[in-house]
Structure formats: structure tokens, C-alpha cells
N, C-alpha and C positions, 0 to 999 in steps of 0.2 A: 235739831236734826239728830237722829240716832243712827249709829253705824254698828252693823252686826258682823261677827265672824261666822265662819262655817262651824257646824257642830262636829268637831273632830277632837280626838283625844290627844294625839301627840302634839307637843308644844310647836315643833317646826311646822306641822300642818296648820295649826291654829294661826300662826303668824303669816303663813303664805297666803291664807284665804281671808285674812281680816278685812280686806278692802274690796271684795268683789262688788263690782257695779257701783262703786262709790267714788265720784269725782271729787277732786280737791276744790275747796272754795276759798274765797277771800272776802273782803268786805263787800257788802251789797252795793255800795256807791262806786265801786271800782269798775272802770271801763276796761274792755278787753279787745286787743287786736290779735286776731287769730289768722291762720292761713286762709280762712274763708274770705278775709278782707284784703288778702294779697293781690296786688295788680301787676307787680313786676319784681323779679329778683335777679340780680347780677352777681356773679362770683368770679373773682380774680384769684388764681391759685398760684403760689410761689413754689420753688423747689424744696424748701426747708420747713415743712410742716407749718405753713402759714397761709392764710387766705384772707382776702378782703371781701366782705358780704355787704351788698347794698340792697336792702329789703324795703320795698314800697308797699304801703297799705292804705286803703281808702276807708275812712270812717268819719263819724260825726262826734265831736266833742261838745261839752257844755261850755257856754260862755263863762269865763272866769276860771276858777281852780278846778283841775281834774286830776284824779289818780288813774293812771293808765297802766294796765298789765300787757306788756308786749310779749306774747306767748310764742311757743314753738320756734325758738331761736336756737342756735348752736349751744350745746352743753359745754363747749370748749371755748366759749367766748372770752376775750380779754376785756373785762368790764370797763377798765380805765380808757379803752379806745372807742367806746361806744358814743355815737353822736346821733341824736334825733333832731330832725328839723322838719318844718312844714314846706313842702314844695309849692303849694298853692296859696297859702297865706303866711308868708315868712315874717311879715311885719307884725302880725297879730299872735305871735307864738313865742313863748319863752319857758325855758326849763328851769325848775327849782331844785330838784333832787332826783337821783336815780339810784336804784338798788338792784343788784343781781341776786335772785333767789335760786340757788343751786341745791338747797337742801330738799331733795325730792321725796315725795310721799311714797313710803313703802310700809309694810306691816311693822317692821322693826323700828323704823323712825317714828311711826305714830306711837308706838308703845314707849319709846324713849321720851317723847314729849309729854307723856302722861305719868312719868315717875313723879311720885308724891301727890298725884291726884286720884280721884275715885272714878271707877268705871263700873259698868254692869256686867254680871256674869249669869248667863241664862242656862239652866240645867233642864234637861228633858227627862221625865220619868221613863224608865225603860219599858215598863208595862202599860201604864195608861197613856203615855205620850203627853201628859200635862207638863207645862212649862213653869218654872219657878225662877225668879230673878233675885239675886243677891247683889249687894254693893260691896265692893272691895277696893282697897287702895293699892296702887302699883308701887311696890317697894324697890324692885330692881328688875332689869331685863338683861343683865349680864350673864350670858351662858344659860339662859332660861328665864322664865317669868316667875317672880316672887309676889304673891298677893296676900294682903292683910285683910281678913274678914273681921267683923266685930268680935268674934270669939276664938279666932284661930289664924294661923298663917300657913298658906299652902304654896308649894313650889311648882305646882302644875295645875292648870285649869281644865276641868273635865267638860266644860261647856262652852257656849259662844261668848265672845267678848263684845261688849256693847260700849260705844263711845258716843258722847253727846255732842261732839263738835270735831272739826279739824282745825288744828292751829293755824293762824292766818299766814304764818311764815313757812308753811309746809306746802309745796306745790307738786302737782303731778307731772309737770313738765318744766324745763328750765325757762325761767321767766325774768324779763327785765321790767322792773316796776318803777314807774316814773311819776313824779309830781310836776305839774306844769300849769301854766296859764294860757288860756285861749281867748283871743279877742273876738271870737265869732262862734256862733253855733251852727254855721254852715258846714256841710260835708267837705273834708279836705283831704289831701294826699300827704301822708307823712312818710319820710324815708329814715330808716335806721341803718346806719353804716357802722361796721365794727370789724376788728381783726379777730381771727379765731385760729385755733389749732385743729387737728383732726382731718384736714383736707390736704392731700398731697397729689402730686403728678410726677410722672417720669416718662421719658421717651423710650420706646422699644422699636427696634428696626429688625426687619427680616430681609435678608439678601439671598438671591439664588444665582450662583455661578453658572456660566455656560460650559460647554464641553471643553473648550480650549483655555479656560480660566482667564480670559482676557476681557470679558464683559460680565456685568451682573445687572439683575433687576432688583431694585431696592424699594421696599415699602416701609413707611414709618407709621407707628401708632403712638398715641398718647394714652397712657394708662392712668386713670384717675382712681383714687381711693378715698372713700368718705367714711370716717369714723368720728365725725364731729357730734353725732347725737341728733342730727336734723336732717330733713330731706329738702332739697332745693328743686322745686317743680318748674319746669320750663324756663330754666335759668339761661341767662346770657353768660356764656362762658369764656373767660380769657385766661391765658397762661403766660406767666413771666418767666423767661429763661435768663439766668444770670445769678450771681452770688450777692444777694442783697444783705447789707450790713445790719445786724440787729443787736441791741444791747444784751449783756449777759443775763440781766434780771429775767428775761423771758424764759431762758433755759431752766430757771429754778421753779417755774410755775408747775403746779400739780398736773399730772397726767392721769387720765382715767383708763382703767382697764376695761375694754369693751369686749364682751363675750361673743364668740361666733364670728364667722366670716360670711359676707354676702356672696351671692353668685356673681360670676363674671358676666357683664353685659358688653356685647360688642356691637358697635354701630359703624357701618360704612358711611362715610360722609365726604363731602368735597374737601380738598386740601384746606388746611387752616390758613387764614390770612395773616401775614406776618408784617410787623412794622417795628421801627426802632422806638425805644422808650427810655429816655435818659441814656444810661450806658448799658441797658439791657435790651432784650427783644421781647415783644408782645405778640402772642399768637391768639387770634380770635376765631372762635367757631361761628360759621356763617348762619347758623340756625340755633334756636333754643334747644336745650337738652335737660333732662331730669337727672339729678344726681341724688340717688336714693341713699338713705342711711344704711351703713354696713354693706356697701356695694363697691365692687370694683368694676369700672366701665372703660372700654377702649373706644376711642374715636380716631378716624383716619387723620394722619398728619401730612403725608406725602406719598406719591407714587412716581418712580422714575425707572425707565427701562433702558437697557443697552448702555449702562454706564461703563466707560472704559476702565479697565483695571490692569495692574501689573503685579504678577506674583514674584516673590523674591524668596530664595533660600539664604538664610543667614546664620553664620557661625559667630556667636558673640564670645569673646575671650574675657579674661580677668586680669587685673593689674598686679595681683599679689605674687605671681610667679616670675616677675621681673626684679624681685628684690633679693633672691638667693638662688642656690643650685637646686634644681629638681631633676627627677628622672622622668618617668611616664606621667604626663599630666592627667591622663584618664583614657580609658578605652571606650570606643564608640560614643563620642561626644554627640550631644543632641544638636541637630541642625534645625532652627526654627523656620516655620513657614509663614510668611507675611503676604497680605494683599494690600495694595495701595491704590487709592482713587483720589481724584481731584473734585473738590466741591465747587464747580464752576458751571456756567451755563453751557459751555461746550460739551460738558459731560452730562447734560440733561438734569443737572441739579442747580447749584447757584443760590441756595437760600440758606440763612443761618440755621444750623442744626442744633437742637438742644442735646445736652449730654444724655447718654443712655447706653444700653447694651445692643450691640449689632450681632445677630445670630445668622450664620451663614450655612446655606444648604447647597447641595448639588445633586443632580439626578444620576442614578446609576444606569447601567446598560439596559435595564428593564424599564427605565423611565420613572422610577420611584425616587422622590427627593430624600436625600440622606443628610443628616446633620454632620458638618465638617468642622465646626468651631465657632467660637464667639469671643468678642472683645468689647471692652468699655471704651466709649469715646467721650471726650469732654466737650463743653460747648464749643462749637466749631463755626467760625465766621465763613462767609462765602469766600471763594477763591483759595481756600486753605487746602492742604493735603491731609487725607485721612489715612492712617495706617492701622491695619488690623493684624494682630497675631492670632492665627487660628490654631496653632499647635506645633508639634515636632514632626519632622519628616520621618517616615518609616524606611524608605529606600535609599535615603541620602544620609551618610554617616561620616564621622571624622575621627582620626586618631591623632593625638598630638604629643609630642615629647620635646624635652629640652635636649638638644644635640651637644651643646657645649656651653661652658661657663668659665669666664676668665675675669678674675678681679683685676681692676685697673687702679692706678695710683689716683687718689682723690686730691685734686689741686684746687687752689683758689677758694672760693666760697662753698665748694662741694665737699660733702663728708662721705659720699659713696659714689663709686664708679665701677662699672662692669660691662663687658661685652658678652651678650647672650645670643645663642643660636638656637633656632627652633625649627621643627619640621612638622608640618600639618599635612596628613594624607586624607584627602577627600575621596570617598567611595560612592559610586552611583550604580545602583542595582536596577534602575529603570531601563526601559527599552529605548529611551530617547535621551539626548544630552541635556544637561542642566548647567546653569551658571550659579555659583555659590559666592556670596559676599562674605568675606572674612573681616571682622572688626576686632582690632586689638587695642585695648586701652593701655598706653605705655606711660608710666609715671615720670615725672621730672623732666629734665632737659635730655632729649633723646635725638640720636642721629642713626639713620639707616646705613649700615656699613656695606652690606651686599644682600641681594635678594634674587630669587628665581623668577618672580613675576613683579612688574612695577607696581608700586603702591601709590596712593594719594593721601595727603594729609587731610582727613575729614574734619578734624578739630585739633586744638593744641595738643591734646593728649591721646589722639586716636589715628591709627593707621588703618587704611581700608584697601583691600584687595578684591578684585573680581576675577574668579577663577572658573574657567570652563572645564567641565568634567564630562568626558565622553560617555555614551550609553554603555551600560554594563562594564564600566571601566573605572579608572581612578586618575587623580592628578595630585601632585605633591608640591606644596608651597614650602620653600626654604628661605630663611632670612636670618640675618644677623644684625642686631641693633646695640648701639652703645647708649647706655643709660647713666646719667649723672644727677644726683640730687643731694 
């Protein structure tokens, strides 16, 4: 077989066109399993750049020894995890050896394989169009082609490059090459299962608040990303939510840089079926779907309407200003805006939710949906509370100052003791009243001496107040706390 390059002068152009219409070949006795033989493929994707592929193909082997090239598999396969078995004739099937050929056929790779070997160089006469072929040895392909002719050495070829063969270990697509014994010559179904990188999924949620901020509609999408170097047609898709432990060695495997991003494909689908799997949760799509190479796809996860919510204004303090004397803590402190909902059946939810980003919208007076904030949620079991921080309030602010500081004698096991007085003025520019939750982390052993509003001990080191602030008005929280540590 003779392989020709295009008749181009620049070295880069010659390399880029050296393999036009030239498929890679292996031994003539090698059998091939291609996508045309595929009867079923199932893909289970985990959260951490890991997927399990189960690829079934129907083909006929020779009785006895076979060399089988399992083509068009993931370029990011972990070869040590590959397992080929016969589903139809398991007792008549045994593996001998397997090799993963990932050295793919490119013009540059082909030239590299011919370093030290002879190729043909075809020149075309510019006037007559007659062709003349010379033989040259490839000396180097590092930053250009260096060719040795019988009477000279040239650093650039003005003609087409001609190759008499393709090296057997050079493939046009990632291929798992297996040596096996088959006890039958009948057609049989083989299944190749393997772990691979390059497939990822994550959950994305879109929520729309109602006018009173006390209910929302929630839509969940699963976003799939395929950069594994293969396409999975009509695949049975399953997703595993949870943190699966993996050995560190996998993190050291090479990663391929894939050029370009595929278009986003969005598919409306019935909600995915969910079930427990070990200590994780498994989501199964009820119908096959194609996961194309270099594509991002979205499929429906859930739809829930009228989910009850609770909005909270929260002022979060810091513990460092309980350790010494301060003046003004800061002007116009930020008051966070939080939305809370319960993941239970009474709230029209009640399914384990994979971790992801929740983006929240609300309609304006004209009926146009406007973005009001987003937050990340972790894997959330059913009956748990979800809290979303959407941003900082514009019309609700706070001023805080340390009104007094008195050092106290440190006795016993304590090395520091002080009475600290604070004043927090909350301001509300809204036309309606609001309730602000004030959270103060207080270090050490503390005791509230006096306060203008009653607090509750939210945790061992946290005091919580709930302050009502009138419309277009203000409210002031005053308190003195004794701190010892």
C-alpha cells in the first residue's frame, strides 16, 4: 500500500495533508469490533471525572485463537479496569492479553515512526506536469522534516511524501487490542466494561420566587459533559450522586487537552428515577439518550411547584472584636438575604438532591423574570433544610459600635476577662417592616449581663437575636457580655 501527501510546499501543510483518505490498518487477520456491531451501551457517570461504560457488541469470532481490535472506545479509558466477557458463550471464552493503543495516527506521528526509514518523495515538473519519484531517508522530524537523499540532505520537501505502509501500532482511533480464545465460531455478544475519565455531570437548579417571597417553583437539570473522545449512542444513562473514594494514583493519570467546546443540547424528559446505591444515590434516565463527543447536554431532573419558602435577613458578626477595645466596628454593615426551604413531600419535594448551583429569579412589575442570586447546595437528603444565600440587602443596613470595654480580673483557669458593651442600629428603608436575625459568635466562656432584646443561645459560641425593624424606621440592639478565656 502506498500513501501520498498533498502537493504542497510548506512543511506544515505537507504534514497536515499527509493522510488524506488513508485509514489506519492493522494485521489482516485481526478482527474488528466497531460501532456498527454495537447492540447496547450503558454509561454510569460519577461526580468526579469518572464513568463506568458497559459496551455490548455482536460479532463472530473464529474458533480458537483470535486477535480482536475493539475500536471507537473512550480515549480516556483506564486500561487496567477493562474487562471483556462473552454474555452468550461465557464458558467458551477466555482472554490471553490486552493492549490499549492510544498512539493515534496523525501526519506527525506517521513521520516520527519513519525516522531512520526510507519514503518516497514525488516532485511535479512545473511546466510539463510530469512526476518524478525519489527515495529519501527520514533523518528527523523535530521542528521540521530533514530528508537524506543519495546525493544530498534537504530540510524541506517540495513534493508529496509517499509511505509504503502504516505501522501496526498506529491507530486512527483509540483501540483496545485483545488476544483471546473462543470455543465456538458462532455469533456471540461480547461486553466490554471499563472506567474512563472525560465524562462529568452536575446538577443545576432554576428557582422562581413568587411576589411575596414565600413560595417558589423549582426546576432541576442534569448537565452532562463529554470530553472522553467517544460518542455513546442511545445509551442507558445512570448518574451516581455522592463522594466515591478513589485511590490517589488515578489523579496522576495523563489528561488530554481537547480542543473546542460542543454545542449545548437540552432535552426535556420525565423526572429521573432515583434509588439508593450503597451509601450513594443513583439516578436513572427512563429512556436512552445519545451523549455525543465534545457535547454538553441537559436532561430534566425534577419539577416542583409552590414550594414553601422563608426569607430571612441576617447580620453575621465576628469574634475578633470581643478580644480587645474597638470603636466603630464599621459603617453600613451588610445584611445578608437568605431563602430557606424544606426538602420534604409536604413541600412538593422529598427526593435526594444532588449537589449543584441553585439560580433564583423573580418577576418584576412588568412580568419579566430577573436574576436575584445563586448559591451552591451540597448533596441533600430528603427531609433536610436547604438554605440559599442570595446576596446582600440594599434597603436594610446596620451600624455597629463597641459602646464600652472594661477589663476584669482573670481568675482561676482564665487568662483574659472583660465586660464588653455593643450597640447595633438596624435601619429599614423599605415600605414594610422586616425582621433581622443578628448572629454574634462570642469566644470563650461568656455570660450575657444585660440586653435590650432577649437572646437565645444558638450554639455554644453563638448568641442570636430576632429584631423587628419598622417600615422606614430603625431599631437598636444593645447588650453587654462578660467574656472569659
